[in-house]
C-alpha positions in Angstrom: -6.9 15.2 -65.5 -5.6 13.9 -62.2 -3.2 16.1 -60.3 -1.0 13.1 -59.3 2.5 13.4 -58.0 4.2 10.2 -59.2 7.5 12.0 -59.9 9.2 15.4 -59.3 8.7 15.9 -63.0 5.0 16.0 -62.5 5.6 19.5 -61.0 7.0 22.7 -62.4 8.9 25.3 -60.4 5.8 27.5 -60.0 3.9 24.4 -58.5 6.7 23.6 -56.2 7.0 27.1 -54.9 3.2 27.2 -54.3 3.6 23.9 -52.4 6.4 25.5 -50.4 4.1 28.5 -49.4 1.4 26.1 -48.3 3.9 24.0 -46.2 4.7 27.3 -44.4 1.0 28.1 -44.1 0.1 24.6 -42.6 3.1 24.9 -40.2 1.5 28.0 -38.7 -2.1 26.7 -38.7 -1.7 22.9 -38.1 -5.4 21.9 -38.3 -7.6 23.1 -41.2 -10.7 21.1 -41.7 -10.9 21.9 -45.3 -11.7 18.4 -46.8 -14.3 17.0 -44.5 -16.1 14.1 -46.2 -13.0 13.2 -48.4 -11.4 9.8 -48.0 -7.7 9.2 -48.8 -6.3 5.7 -49.0 -2.7 4.8 -48.1 -1.5 1.6 -49.9 1.8 0.7 -48.4 3.7 -2.3 -49.8 6.9 -1.5 -48.0 7.7 -0.6 -44.3 7.4 3.0 -43.2 7.4 5.1 -40.0 7.8 8.7 -40.8 6.0 8.7 -44.3 3.0 6.7 -43.0 2.6 8.7 -39.7 3.0 12.1 -41.5 0.5 11.3 -44.2 -2.1 9.8 -41.8 -1.8 12.7 -39.5 -1.9 15.3 -42.4 -5.1 13.8 -43.8 -6.8 13.9 -40.5 -5.6 17.5 -39.8 -7.2 18.5 -43.1 -10.5 17.0 -42.1 -10.4 14.1 -44.5 -10.5 10.4 -43.4 -7.3 8.3 -43.9 -7.7 4.5 -44.7 -4.5 2.5 -44.3 -4.5 -0.4 -46.8 -2.0 -3.3 -46.3 -1.4 -5.1 -49.6 -1.8 -8.5 -47.9 -5.3 -7.6 -46.9 -6.4 -6.9 -50.5 -7.1 -8.9 -53.6 -3.7 -7.7 -54.9 -2.2 -10.4 -52.8 -4.3 -13.0 -54.7 -3.4 -11.9 -58.1 -5.9 -9.1 -58.9 -4.3 -6.8 -61.5 -3.1 -3.4 -60.7 -5.4 -2.0 -63.4 -8.5 -3.6 -61.7 -7.4 -2.4 -58.4 -7.0 1.2 -59.7 -10.6 1.1 -61.0 -12.0 -0.2 -57.8 -10.1 2.3 -55.6 -11.3 5.0 -57.7 -14.9 4.2 -56.9 -14.3 4.4 -53.1 -11.6 7.0 -52.6 -10.8 10.6 -53.4 -7.0 10.0 -53.6 -4.3 7.5 -52.9 -0.9 7.7 -51.2 1.0 4.8 -52.7 4.3 3.3 -51.4 5.6 0.5 -53.5 8.6 -1.5 -54.7 7.8 -1.0 -58.4 7.7 2.5 -60.0 6.2 0.9 -63.1 3.3 -0.5 -61.0 2.7 3.0 -59.6 2.6 4.4 -63.1 0.3 1.6 -64.3 -2.0 2.3 -61.3 -2.0 6.0 -62.1 -2.8 5.4 -65.8 -6.1 3.7 -64.9 -7.2 5.6 -61.8 -9.6 8.4 -61.9 -8.3 9.7 -58.5 -5.0 11.5 -57.9 -2.1 9.5 -56.7 0.9 10.5 -54.6 4.1 8.5 -54.8 5.2 7.9 -51.1 8.3 6.0 -52.3 9.1 3.6 -55.1 12.4 2.0 -55.9 13.1 4.8 -58.4 11.8 8.0 -56.7 10.8 9.5 -53.4 9.4 12.8 -54.5 7.6 13.7 -51.2 10.8 13.3 -49.2 12.8 15.5 -51.5 10.1 18.2 -51.5 10.0 18.2 -47.7 13.8 18.3 -47.6 14.1 21.2 -50.1 11.6 23.1 -48.1 13.7 22.4 -44.9 16.8 23.7 -46.6 15.0 26.9 -47.6 13.6 27.4 -44.2 16.9 26.8 -42.4 18.7 29.3 -44.6 16.1 32.0 -44.0 14.3 31.6 -47.3 17.5 31.9 -49.3 17.2 30.9 -53.0 17.7 27.1 -53.4 19.7 27.8 -56.5 22.3 29.7 -54.4 22.9 26.7 -52.1 25.8 24.3 -52.7 24.4 20.8 -51.9 26.3 17.5 -51.6 24.5 14.2 -51.8 26.8 11.3 -50.7 25.9 7.7 -50.9 24.0 5.3 -53.1 22.4 6.1 -56.4 18.9 5.3 -55.1 15.4 6.8 -55.0 16.5 9.8 -52.9 19.5 10.7 -55.2 17.2 10.2 -58.3 14.6 12.6 -57.0 17.3 15.2 -56.2 18.7 14.7 -59.7 15.2 15.3 -61.3 14.7 18.3 -59.0 17.9 19.7 -60.5 16.1 19.6 -63.9 13.1 21.4 -62.5 14.7 23.9 -60.1 18.2 24.3 -61.5 19.8 23.3 -58.2 23.5 23.1 -57.5 24.1 19.6 -56.2 27.2 17.4 -56.3 26.5 13.7 -56.3 29.2 11.5 -54.8 28.9 7.8 -55.2 31.2 4.7 -55.7 31.6 4.2 -59.5 29.7 1.0 -59.4 26.7 2.6 -57.6 25.9 5.7 -59.7 24.0 3.9 -62.7 20.6 5.5 -62.1 22.2 9.0 -61.9 24.2 8.4 -65.1 21.0 7.2 -66.8 19.1 10.4 -65.7 22.1 12.4 -67.0 22.1 10.9 -70.5 19.7 13.5 -71.8 20.2 16.2 -69.2 24.0 16.4 -68.9 24.0 18.8 -66.1 24.5 16.6 -63.1 27.8 16.7 -61.2 28.8 13.1 -60.4 32.0 12.1 -58.7 33.5 9.4 -56.5 35.7 11.9 -54.6 34.0 12.8 -51.3 36.4 15.5 -50.2 36.1 17.3 -53.6 32.3 16.8 -53.6 31.8 18.3 -50.1 34.3 21.1 -50.2 32.7 24.3 -49.0 29.1 23.0 -49.4 26.2 24.4 -47.4 24.4 21.1 -47.1 25.6 17.4 -46.8 22.9 14.9 -47.3 23.3 11.1 -47.1 21.1 8.0 -47.0 21.6 4.4 -46.0 24.0 2.3 -48.1 21.7 -0.7 -48.2 18.1 0.2 -49.0 15.0 -1.9 -48.3 15.0 -5.0 -50.4 18.8 -5.1 -51.0 19.7 -6.7 -47.7 21.4 -9.6 -49.5 24.0 -7.1 -50.9 24.8 -5.6 -47.5 28.3 -7.1 -47.0 29.3 -6.0 -50.5 27.9 -2.6 -50.1 29.6 -2.1 -46.7 32.9 -2.7 -48.4 32.2 -0.4 -51.4 30.9 2.5 -49.4 33.5 2.4 -46.6 35.1 5.6 -47.7 31.8 7.5 -48.2 31.0 7.9 -44.5 30.0 11.3 -43.2 32.4 12.0 -40.3 33.6 15.1 -38.6 36.4 15.4 -41.0 33.8 15.7 -43.9 31.8 18.2 -42.0 35.0 20.3 -41.5 35.7 20.2 -45.1 32.4 22.0 -45.9 31.2 25.5 -45.2 31.4 26.6 -41.5 27.7 26.8 -41.4 27.0 23.5 -43.2 24.0 21.4 -42.2 23.8 17.7 -42.2 20.6 15.9 -43.5 19.4 12.3 -43.5 15.9 11.1 -44.5 16.2 8.4 -41.7 16.4 5.9 -40.3 20.2 6.1 -40.1 22.7 3.3 -39.7 25.2 4.8 -37.2 28.7 3.8 -37.9 28.0 3.2 -41.5 26.9 6.2 -43.7 27.3 8.6 -40.7 29.0 8.7 -37.4 27.0 9.3 -34.1 29.1 12.5 -33.5 27.7 14.0 -36.8 24.2 12.7 -36.5 23.6 14.3 -33.1 25.8 17.4 -33.7 24.7 21.1 -33.9 25.1 20.8 -37.7 22.4 18.1 -37.8 18.9 19.2 -38.7 17.4 15.6 -39.1 14.5 16.3 -36.6 13.6 19.4 -38.5 13.4 17.3 -41.6 11.2 14.7 -39.9 8.9 17.4 -38.6 8.4 19.1 -41.9 7.2 15.8 -43.5 3.9 16.4 -41.7 3.3 19.9 -43.2 4.6 18.8 -46.6 2.1 15.9 -46.6 -0.6 18.4 -45.7 0.4 20.7 -48.7 0.6 17.7 -51.0 -2.9 16.4 -50.1 -4.2 19.9 -50.5 -2.5 20.1 -53.9 -4.1 17.0 -55.3 -7.5 17.7 -53.9 -7.7 21.3 -54.8 -9.5 22.2 -58.1 
């Protein structure tokens, strides 16, 4: 059976802790030619800077060969089915990092592939980002238990918040989700069976005395037509200095980037001493190495 990571739910707490240990290991020893002769594809249907660079670099540092695949250069762009593509890719590759606009397409690919698949973002989840960010929290707070941290996610109910919500299931995290009422649907859907998520539209209540404040863009890729409507709906959900002051004195600010300064966060906060955004970005490389190692290891 393939060791794919299409969702946070593909991992249990023991697997995640093992991945965290390997992130730490790869951060100390940045180049390990462990997988010479292996070939990993990167099929990206959406724009990317940090995720693409971190995975391409990670694959090379592990001794494998990365092949970037633009959808427009494949037969997918001419109507070949995702099932046929999965069969073909499985003949030529040892694994695939897939970034797509359709989570169902990702699952369909994985169902027919005989190689492991990593979800590098879909419209529903972004598990690799959240694993990297949780490691960054653990690292920043000197290996403190993640369960003991109070985390506030403020913003849209999107792939980032969804992966955090599913991580609550796996790791029993203490996260407050703060979204406008009309933009929390996916979180409420996840919570139907779970019923442990803390969902609010009150930003001051949600960020009170928290250790981590995390936000994301108000308008995700593919939703640009809704931008004006979203700017109005989210105007009271900006992370400003007042919100930082409402939290724990040692609170850290996190953002998966790129940020829209003046929208979800002020420049004062983004570049403040509380901000650990570049540590987040750096750790994506070592997380990618750990995830490639996870799917290729027997």
